[in-house]
Rosetta silent file (secondary structure, phi, psi, omega in degrees, C-alpha in Angstrom):
SEQUENCE: MAVSDDMINAGIEPSKETLENLRRRCLRELDYKKDVQVDSLTKKFQIRMGS
SCORE:     score description
SCORE:     0.000 S_00000001
   1 L     0.000  -32.879 -179.335  110.250   85.606  138.089 S_00000001
   2 H   -64.881  -37.468  179.927  112.791   84.827  135.371 S_00000001
   3 H   -66.119  -41.603  179.167  112.190   88.192  133.710 S_00000001
   4 H   -66.757  -35.502  176.219  112.775   90.048  136.971 S_00000001
   5 H   -63.292  -40.266  177.541  115.979   88.058  137.525 S_00000001
   6 H   -64.546  -39.398  177.906  117.163   89.100  134.052 S_00000001
   7 H   -61.538  -44.822 -178.345  116.342   92.739  134.851 S_00000001
   8 H   -65.880  -40.904  178.019  118.349   92.591  138.069 S_00000001
   9 H   -64.468  -28.931  178.403  121.291   90.929  136.318 S_00000001
  10 L   -81.686   -5.891  177.691  121.209   93.730  133.737 S_00000001
  11 L    95.851    9.711  179.513  121.451   96.290  136.549 S_00000001
  12 L   -94.491  125.676  179.425  117.862   97.507  136.532 S_00000001
  13 L   -83.285  128.265 -179.802  116.317   97.897  139.977 S_00000001
  14 L   -69.768  147.261  178.620  112.702   96.644  140.110 S_00000001
  15 L   -82.055  166.565  178.505  110.060   99.115  141.198 S_00000001
  16 H   -61.884  -39.363 -179.573  107.794   98.616  144.177 S_00000001
  17 H   -63.672  -39.898  178.766  104.833   98.104  141.834 S_00000001
  18 H   -63.007  -44.452  179.907  106.667   95.364  139.947 S_00000001
  19 H   -67.950  -34.663  176.522  107.481   93.523  143.156 S_00000001
  20 H   -64.121  -42.316  178.846  103.893   93.921  144.383 S_00000001
  21 H   -64.862  -39.694  177.323  102.610   92.381  141.155 S_00000001
  22 H   -62.741  -44.632 -179.422  105.094   89.508  141.459 S_00000001
  23 H   -63.151  -43.262  179.655  104.064   88.854  145.052 S_00000001
  24 H   -61.036  -41.532  179.818  100.357   88.943  144.138 S_00000001
  25 H   -66.725  -40.832  178.993  100.954   86.457  141.319 S_00000001
  26 H   -62.432  -42.331 -179.998  102.962   84.113  143.568 S_00000001
  27 H   -68.257  -37.637  179.555  100.205   84.098  146.171 S_00000001
  28 H   -64.936  -36.849 -179.452   97.529   83.543  143.528 S_00000001
  29 L   -90.764    3.178 -179.495   99.443   80.549  142.147 S_00000001
  30 L    56.624   39.546  179.162  100.313   79.307  145.681 S_00000001
  31 L  -102.143   86.223 -173.928  104.019   79.429  144.814 S_00000001
  32 H   -72.975  -27.155  179.000  105.525   80.087  148.229 S_00000001
  33 H   -64.018  -45.431  179.010  109.111   79.443  147.125 S_00000001
  34 H   -72.096  -28.887  175.889  109.027   82.346  144.673 S_00000001
  35 H   -63.076  -38.297  176.580  107.188   84.466  147.239 S_00000001
  36 H   -65.731  -36.889  177.726  110.192   84.033  149.533 S_00000001
  37 H   -64.908  -40.598  177.570  112.439   85.112  146.641 S_00000001
  38 H   -63.593  -40.558  178.553  110.338   88.255  146.149 S_00000001
  39 H   -61.317  -41.189  179.292  110.615   88.932  149.881 S_00000001
  40 H   -68.110  -32.911  176.433  114.405   88.655  149.712 S_00000001
  41 H   -66.553  -39.377  178.685  114.446   91.073  146.752 S_00000001
  42 H   -63.817  -36.906  177.822  112.453   93.632  148.734 S_00000001
  43 H   -71.072  -38.249 -179.187  114.988   93.376  151.543 S_00000001
  44 H   -63.226  -42.380 -178.203  117.919   93.575  149.114 S_00000001
  45 L   -95.788    6.977  177.839  116.621   96.769  147.508 S_00000001
  46 L    52.735   53.305  177.645  115.209   98.112  150.804 S_00000001
  47 L  -108.637  127.027  179.776  111.645   98.416  149.527 S_00000001
  48 L   -85.696  130.130 -179.387  108.879   98.406  152.119 S_00000001
  49 L  -117.092  152.785  172.445  105.931   96.219  151.216 S_00000001
  50 L   -76.632  169.346 -177.678  102.502   95.869  152.769 S_00000001
  51 L   -87.935    0.000    0.000  101.467   92.571  154.259 S_00000001
């Protein structure tokens, strides 16, 4: 998650695939706090994700 935050701060918009991989990793590690952060990023960049 820190790497994606650095990318966003540098002005690079994350791709849908990157956010999907982040979400999958958060769910695998049962890290719901970061999953909520990924969800807010998808809303910020208006990227539609599957459930």
